[in-house]
Every structure is written in structure tokens, then in C-alpha cells.
TORMARZA-749527 format. One record per atom (N, C-alpha, C): x, y, z; residue in three letters. Coordinates in steps of 0.05 Angstrom, whole numbers, plus 5000, padded with zeros to 4 digits. Atoms other than C-alpha are relative to their C-alpha. Layout:
% residues N
XYZala;...
//
This chain:
% residues 323
499049734998met;211250170378met;500850114972met;499149865024gly;212450670323gly;500650295007gly;499449734994arg;215451360321arg;498150194985arg;502049835011ile;209951870310ile;500350285011ile;499749734990ser;209952620315ser;497850065021ser;501949914980tyr;206452970373tyr;497350084988tyr;502449915013met;201453290325met;498449764989met;501350235012asn;199852640288asn;498849825021asn;501050174979ala;199052270353ala;497350105011ala;502549884991ile;193652760376ile;497849964979ile;502050035021arg;190252740309arg;499149714997arg;500850285001asp;190351980308asp;498149935023asp;501850054977gly;187251970378gly;497250114994gly;502649895007ile;181652430354ile;498649834979ile;501350165021ala;180352020291ala;499049745011ala;500950264988glu;179951370331glu;497550045017glu;502349954983glu;175051680380glu;497650084983glu;502249925017met;170851980324met;498849764986met;501150255011arg;170251290292arg;498549855021arg;501350154978arg;168351000359arg;497450125009arg;502349864989asn;163251530378asn;499050214981asn;501049815020pro;158951890326pro;499150265012pro;500849744987ala;157152430377ala;502350205001ala;497749824999ile;164152730372ile;500150164974ile;499649825022ile;164653340327ile;502450185007ile;497949804995thr;170253850319thr;499550254984thr;500649755014met;169854580301met;502350205005met;497949804998gly;174755150289gly;500550134974gly;499449845023glu;177655630239glu;502049854981glu;498350125020gly;180455300177gly;500749705005gly;499350284993ile;180254590206ile;498749804980ile;501450185018gly;175954300150gly;501849904978gly;498550115023glu;178554150080glu;502950085001glu;497249914999arg;184854560093arg;501649855021arg;498650174981gly;186554130153gly;501350155023gly;498949844977gly;188154690203gly;502550154993gly;497649835005ser;193555220206ser;502649855004ser;497650164995tyr;198554700232tyr;499949734987tyr;500550275009gly;195654090197gly;498949825021gly;500950154977gln;192653880263gln;497449854996gln;502550165006thr;186153630231thr;500149884972thr;499750115027lys;188953380165lys;498749734997lys;501450255007asn;184652830133asn;497549955016asn;502450044985leu;179152890185leu;497550084984leu;502249915016trp;174653280138trp;499349804978trp;500450205022ala;175552770082ala;498649755011ala;501150254988glu;173752190129glu;497250055012glu;502549974984phe;168152490171phe;498050214989phe;501849825014gly;165253040127gly;499550265015gly;500349744989met;163153750139met;498050025023met;501950004978asp;157553570188asp;501449955027asp;498550064975arg;162753320239arg;502650155002arg;497649834999val;168853740220val;499250274988val;501549765007ile;166054440219ile;501950244999ile;498549755003asp;169655050192asp;498250235011asp;501549794987thr;167555660232thr;501050284991thr;499049725003pro;167856420223pro;502150065022pro;498149914980ile;173256790262ile;498550135023ile;501649904978ser;168856850324ser;500149785022ser;499650224980glu;171656400379glu;498050005022glu;502049984979asn;166956650432asn;497349874991asn;502550105010ala;160956470388ala;500049704997ala;500150295005phe;162955770367phe;500749855025phe;499750134974thr;165355600438thr;497349995014thr;502650004988ala;158555810464ala;498249794986ala;501650205015met;155355380409met;500849725009met;499150274991ala;159654790432ala;499049945028ala;501150054973val;157354870504val;497149914998val;502750085004gly;150154830481gly;499849724988gly;500050275013ala;151754230436ala;500749785020ala;499250204980ala;155253870493ala;497849955021ala;502150034980ala;149554000542ala;497649854989ala;502450135012thr;144553700492thr;500749744985thr;499550275010gly;148153060473gly;502449954983gly;497650045017leu;154153180428leu;502550025018leu;497449984986arg;161553160447arg;501950164982arg;498549835018pro;164753760412pro;502950035009pro;497249914997ile;172153910404ile;500250284989ile;499749725009val;173554660400val;503050064996val;497249955007asp;180054840365asp;500350304998asp;499849705000ile;182055560382ile;502650104988ile;497649935015met;188755550346met;502350125017met;497949894982phe;192555960399phe;498850005028phe;500950004973ala;192155880474ala;499150285009ala;500749734992asp;191856640480asp;497050074995asp;502849955006ile;184856610450ile;498249915023ile;501650074976leu;182556320517leu;498750265012leu;501249754989tyr;181557050538tyr;497550084985tyr;502449935015glu;176357110483glu;497649815007glu;502250204996ile;172356490506ile;499649955030ile;500350054971leu;172656570582leu;497149995009leu;502850014991ser;165256710587ser;498649744995ser;501350265004pro;162356090554pro;501549775014pro;498450224988leu;168055650581leu;499850005030leu;499749994970cys;168655900653cys;497450085014cys;502549934987gln;161756190666gln;497949794995gln;502150195006asn;157755640633asn;500949715000asn;499150285002ala;161455000614ala;500949895027ala;498850104976ser;165054950680ser;497949975023ser;501949994977lys;158755060723lys;497449854996lys;502650125005leu;152854720689leu;499549745016leu;500350254985ser;154054040721ser;499450055029ser;500449934971tyr;154654340791tyr;497350135005tyr;502549864995met;148654800783met;497549824995met;502350185005ser;144254230757ser;500149755016ser;499650244984asn;146653730809asn;500549754983asn;499250225017gly;149553300753gly;498049924979gly;502050075021gln;143353290710gln;500850094972gln;499049915026val;146753690655val;503149975001val;497150035003arg;153753480634arg;501050144975arg;498949845022val;158353860587val;502649864990val;497750155010pro;162953350552pro;501350134976pro;498749865023met;167353810509met;502950035006met;497149974998val;174753890496val;500850264985val;498949765012val;178154560481val;502949944994val;497250025008arg;184654480441arg;501350275000arg;498749744997ala;189155060461ala;503049974993ala;497250035009gln;195755110422gln;501750225012gln;498449804985met;200955450466met;502850004990met;497150005004gly;208255640463gly;501050224983gly;498849775014gly;212856180438gly;501649924975gly;498150035023arg;218656180388arg;499250184977arg;500449805020val;217856820349val;497150024991val;502949975006ser;210256840353ser;498950265011ser;500949744991gly;209857510388gly;498250005024gly;501449984975pro;205957760447pro;497149905000pro;502750095001his;199057540423his;499649704994his;500250285009his;200556820402his;502049815014his;497850154988ser;205656540451ser;499549895028ser;500350054971ala;202856470521ala;499349705006ala;500750274989cys;202255820561cys;498150055023cys;501949904981leu;195855970598leu;498549795016leu;501350214984tyr;194355320634tyr;499450095028tyr;500549914973ala;194855670701ala;497450165002ala;502549865000val;188956110682val;497749815004val;502250194998thr;184455510673thr;500249825025thr;499750154974met;187255160735met;498450135022met;501449854979his;183555700775his;497049974997his;502950025006val;176655490748val;499049725008val;501150264993pro;173254920786pro;497949914979pro;501850115021gly;169454470738gly;501449944974gly;498550065024leu;174754470684leu;502249805008leu;497750174997lys;180053930675lys;502250114981lys;497849875014val;186854180652val;502249804994val;498150215009val;191453720612val;502250134984val;497649915015val;198553860587val;501749764994val;498450245007pro;201453250551pro;502950074994pro;497249955003gly;209053210552gly;501449864977gly;498850155022asn;210352730494asn;497849894983asn;502050095019ala;206852420435ala;498349775010ala;501550234989ala;204851770470ala;497950105019ala;501949894981asp;201652150527asp;497950174986asp;501849825014ala;198552650478ala;497749844988ala;502250165012lys;194652110441lys;498349875022lys;501550144980gly;192651720503gly;498350195017gly;501549804984leu;190552340542leu;497750124984leu;502149905017met;186552610483met;497649804999met;502150205000lys;182751950479lys;498450005026lys;501349984973thr;181351990554thr;498350255002thr;501549744998ala;179252720548ala;497349974985ala;502450025016leu;174152540494leu;497949805012leu;501950184986arg;170952020541arg;499150125027arg;500949864975gln;170052520599gln;497250114997gln;502649875000asp;163252790618asp;500250295009asp;499549734991asp;166353450639asp;501850154980asp;498349855019pro;169854010600pro;502949975006pro;497150034998val;177253910587val;501450214983val;498349825016val;182254440566val;502649854995val;497850175009phe;187654070527phe;502250184987phe;497949825009phe;194154470520phe;502049854983phe;498150125018glu;198354270460glu;502150214993glu;497949815007his;205054580445his;500550004970his;499950005030lys;205054810373lys;502849954989lys;497350055010phe;212654770368phe;501149735009phe;499450284995ala;212654070396ala;498749824978ala;501550165020tyr;208153850338tyr;501849824983tyr;498350185016pro;214053580296pro;501649795015pro;498350184984ile;217453210354ile;498949724999ile;500950285003arg;217152460343arg;500949845024arg;499550184977asp;216651960400asp;498949724994asp;501250275001glu;215151230409glu;497150005010glu;502950014993val;207551130410val;499149714997val;501050285002pro;204350460426pro;498149964977pro;501950085021asp;200650100371asp;497449925014asp;502550104990gly;193349930379gly;498650195019gly;501749844982glu;188050180428glu;501350035027glu;499149954973tyr;190450510492tyr;499050285008tyr;500649744989thr;188651090537thr;502050055023thr;498349924977val;192651470590val;498150125021val;501949904980pro;188951580656pro;500750285009pro;499749734991phe;187952280682phe;501250025028phe;499349994972asp;189652100754asp;502849885006asp;497350124996gln;196851860744gln;502150164987gln;497849855012ala;203052280735ala;502049804987ala;498050165014asn;208752030691asn;502750035013asn;497350004989ile;215151850727ile;501949934978ile;498350035023leu;220051950671leu;502849885007leu;497450104991lys;226351790711lys;499949995030lys;499850024971glu;227451540781glu;502750095010glu;497549904989gly;232751850826gly;499750045030gly;500049994971arg;234651970898arg;500750285011arg;498849754989asp;237752670904asp;498050244999asp;501849775003ala;232453170879ala;497749924981ala;502350045017thr;225553170848thr;499850244981thr;500449795020val;224653560783val;497349964987val;502650025013val;217453680761val;500150174975val;499949865025ile;217053880688ile;497250004987ile;502649965012ile;210954150651ile;500250074971ile;500149945029gly;209954110576gly;502249864984gly;498250165017pro;213453770517pro;502750134994pro;497449875005ile;218854290504ile;501849985024ile;498450034976ile;221154270576ile;500949715003ile;499250284999gln;221153510572gln;502249954980gln;497950035020gln;225353550509gln;502650115010gln;497649884988arg;230354010544arg;501149835022arg;499150174979met;230553560604met;501349754989met;498850235012asn;231952960560asn;502850064989asn;497449925011ala;237653340527ala;502050035022ala;498249974977ile;240653510595ile;500949735010ile;499350274990leu;240352790617leu;501949854981leu;498350135020gln;243452540552gln;502850105001gln;497349894998lys;249353010561lys;501549905024lys;498750114976gly;250752700629gly;501650205016gly;498449794986ile;252953360660ile;499050055028ile;501049964973leu;248753330723leu;501449815020leu;498850174979lys;252253080786lys;497949875017lys;502250104983ala;245652980822ala;498549784985ala;501850215010asp;241352360813asp;497250095003asp;502649874998ile;234752690797ile;497749814993ile;502450135008glu;227752420794glu;498350194985glu;501449825018val;223652710737val;497149924998val;502950075000ile;216052750740ile;498550204982ile;501849845016asp;211053010689asp;497249965011asp;502750044988pro;204253130723pro;497949924981pro;502050055021arg;200453060657arg;497550165003arg;502549854995val;194153350688val;500550205023val;499449794980leu;194754010726leu;497650075017leu;502349974983tyr;187554050750tyr;497949804992tyr;498950034973pro;185753640788pro;502949914999pro;497150055002leu;193253620801leu;500749725009leu;498950264991asn;196652940803asn;502350055019asn;498049924980phe;200253070868phe;501249765015phe;499050224983lys;201152380899lys;502849914992lys;497450085009glu;207152200856glu;502150215008glu;498249794992ile;210352880870ile;500649985029ile;499650014971ala;209252810944ala;501849765008ala;498350234994ala;212252110946ala;502950054993ala;497349945009ser;218252350908ser;501450195018ser;498749804982val;219552960952val;500649885027val;499550144975lys;218952521014lys;502749844998lys;497550165004lys;224652100984lys;502450184997lys;497749845008thr;229152650957thr;500550255018thr;499849764983gly;227653251002gly;500650264985gly;499449765016arg;229053740945arg;498150014976arg;501949975022leu;224454020891leu;500750244982leu;499849795021val;225454410826val;497649964982val;502350015018ile;219354580783ile;500650174975ile;499349865025val;220354780710val;497550004982val;502349975017glu;214855050665glu;500550244981glu;499849785019glu;213855510605glu;497950225006glu;501849794992gly;208155890637gly;501550225015gly;498849794985his;209556550671his;500349935029his;499250084973leu;212656530740leu;497850065021leu;501849924979thr;207556920782thr;497349854997thr;502550154999cys;201456500802cys;499949774980cys;499950225020gly;203755940755gly;499449735013gly;500450274990ala;202855190761ala;502149935020ala;497950054982gly;209555170795gly;499550125028gly;500749884974ala;207055640849ala;498049825016ala;502050184987glu;201155170864glu;501449755011glu;498650244991ile;205654560867ile;501850065024ile;498349924978ser;210654930911ser;498550045026ser;501649954976ala;205155150959ala;499049755012ala;501050264989lys;202354450966lys;502249855014lys;497750144987val;209254160981val;500750145026val;499349864976ser;210654711031ser;498049955023ser;502150044979glu;203954601067glu;500049725010glu;500550284992glu;203853841067glu;502649855006glu;497550164998leu;211253631066leu;502250175011leu;498049814991phe;214854191102phe;502349865015phe;498050134984ser;218453721149ser;501949824983ser;498350175017cys;221253321090cys;502050174983cys;498449845019ile;224453911053ile;502750075012ile;497349944992lys;231953981058lys;501250264989lys;499049765013ala;232754601014ala;497650164990ala;502249845012pro;228455180988pro;499249894973pro;501050085026ile;223954990930ile;500750214979ile;499249815022ile;226255300864ile;498149964977ile;501750005024arg;221655490807arg;501550134976arg;498949895024val;224155600736val;497750034980val;502349945017ala;219055930690ala;500750234981ala;499749775017thr;218156450636thr;499750255016thr;500149754985asp;219457150662asp;497350144995asp;502649875001asp;213357590675asp;500150244981asp;499949805021leu;213657960609leu;498349904976leu;501150095026pro;209757940543pro;502249884983pro;498050135017his;213157500492his;500950194978his;499049835021pro;217657910446pro;500249844974pro;499550135026tyr;218657760372tyr;502949924997tyr;497150055004ala;226257790376ala;500849745013ala;499250264989pro;228957080385pro;501950025024pro;498049984978val;234757310430val;498650095026val;501449914976leu;229957670477leu;498149795011leu;501750214991glu;225057100479glu;501649785014glu;498350204987ala;230656610495ala;500950095028ala;499149904974ala;232957060552ala;497949985022ala;502250014979met;226157030587met;498949715003met;501150275000ser;225056280576ser;501549815018ser;498650204983pro;226755670619pro;501949834983pro;498050135017thr;232955470580thr;501349765014thr;498550224987glu;237254850592glu;501950115021glu;498049894981glu;242355300626glu;498750085026glu;501449934976arg;237255570674arg;499049765016arg;500950254987met;234654870689met;502449875015met;497650124988ile;241754610703ile;500850175025ile;499249834978glu;243255210747glu;498149965024glu;501950044978ala;236855100788ala;500549735014ala;499450264988ile;238454360799ile;502650015017ile;497549984985glu;245554520820glu;499650175026glu;500449834976arg;243055070867arg;498549865022arg;501550144979val;237954630902val;501749795014val;498250204988met;243454110914met;501950125020met;498149874981lys;247654630951lys;498750055027lys;
//
């Protein structure tokens, strides 16, 4: 084990897979010699060269479409779009083509590509702050991954690069500096297994994303909760890792879901609906969702904080579900 940042863990996972498989290429704006706007591809250009680490023009729709064609004809591209909000620019090649080619060809054409989508607010304004994983959850044929810590981020990226289907990999740009224990040596994290971060008996708390996980860890370290909560990170939102959530709710009878995506039609809404449909007889209290308010992200830090799932809002939700 060693303490590695969230960003470096992802980059290490990509480098390991590029060494293992020469079919993997990566493309995006400024990811070459400069190493990316966040340093997320630092040193990859020096090791793998410009044929495999490709600087592109500012035309996300075009280079995503190029990646779909490259994936369908034998390569394994990584598309780095810099901000998750840019998903709206690439919906046609991603959702109209990449997600459907395998189905339409009866599996004869596969599209093994990964889209790196950097999400999250913190004074990034209305065009660069959204957590849009719920948008891609609505598209059959895509796999949607949201790693909650550095160890998961590396292992899930390595797994994503071995898939034969398109994966949208949501990274939180303000979790990039956060350091966690990451195993040494070769390892992967399976897509079909949620992460049970803490076991408990009183209430289930499902958390999505690394910043929410960081806030949850801070709450637990302060020891201010009276309830003995069970904390679960789904890791993969589509197909949703539901079996661990279901088993936990059967045990606790209470559920709180916390995410940075917007409230309406969010990942929390899907989890809540599945629990209500399949486990209604087990529920002892109304399900509570904590999410970002349904507003564009403001620049002002005080306004952004007011609409976000803060520690205070998380604590209040857990206390409320226990009543």
C-alpha cells in the first residue's frame, strides 16, 4: 500500500493498461506534451508518443466520433473531454452510435472506448460544474462508473479499459489531489460489486462520488452520529450495483442517498424507486435523498455551498430518517 492521489491513481491505471495493450490510445485537448489541464495525462506523451497520446483541436464532437470509428475497427480509445458538461456536445456519437452498434450488429461490432468526464463544482460556474452521470444512466449500451476513492479509481479504470463496451468514467476534478491508500502491484476492481465502506445496523447511507465520500468520512471521524449507519458506494451506476444496497436495506429498514448530481431524475431517484418497488415491506421510514439543488451552478462560493449536499445536510438527513 502507498498513499497516492486520486488523479495519479487514474493516470497510473491508464499507463499500466497502455503498456499491457498497444491498442489503447488516448485523445483530448492539451493532453499531449502539456499533460492535460489538470495534469491528468502527465508523462504519458513522453512514454507513449504522439501516435498514442493525441492532442486534438477543440472539437469534442469530432474527436469522439473519430474514437467511435477507431473502437469499432480495432483500437481502444480513451476520450478526455475535460469537463463533464461537454457530454452535451458529444451525445450524438456517444449515445446514437457507440451505445447502439453492438446491439444493432448482434455483437459483431464492439465499441471498446472510455470517455473520461471530469465533473464537480467549486467556483467553476454554470458551464463547468455539473455531475451528469444520471444523463448517461438513461442510455442502454453505456456503462457508467463513478469511483469514490483513489484505489477504486485506479482499479475501475483498468477494468474499464478491458471492457468491450463503451464506458463513461466520471472523475471529480476537485478530488484529484485527495490521497488514499492504493494497493501495490497489479489489481482491478470488478464492475459488478459495490463497495461497503462501513457496516451498520440502523440505516443505510448510499453515497456517490469522492467528495461525498470525503464528507462522509469526516462525519464519521467526528463521531457525532447517534445512529449506527451502513455506508455503501455503488461504484457503477449503470448497470446499477443494487444487490448490496438491497441486502443492506433489508437489514436496516432505512435509506438515505447522497449525491452531487441534481435532485430531479438523479441517480438517487433511480435507487429510491428500485427500493420502493422491490423492498417496500422492509422500509421503516421514508427514503431521503440529499443532492444538489435544481439550479445552474453559480460562481459565488457561498451560493454554491448553499445548493450542495454539505456535511450539515447529510447529518440532518440521517437524523431525520432515524425519527
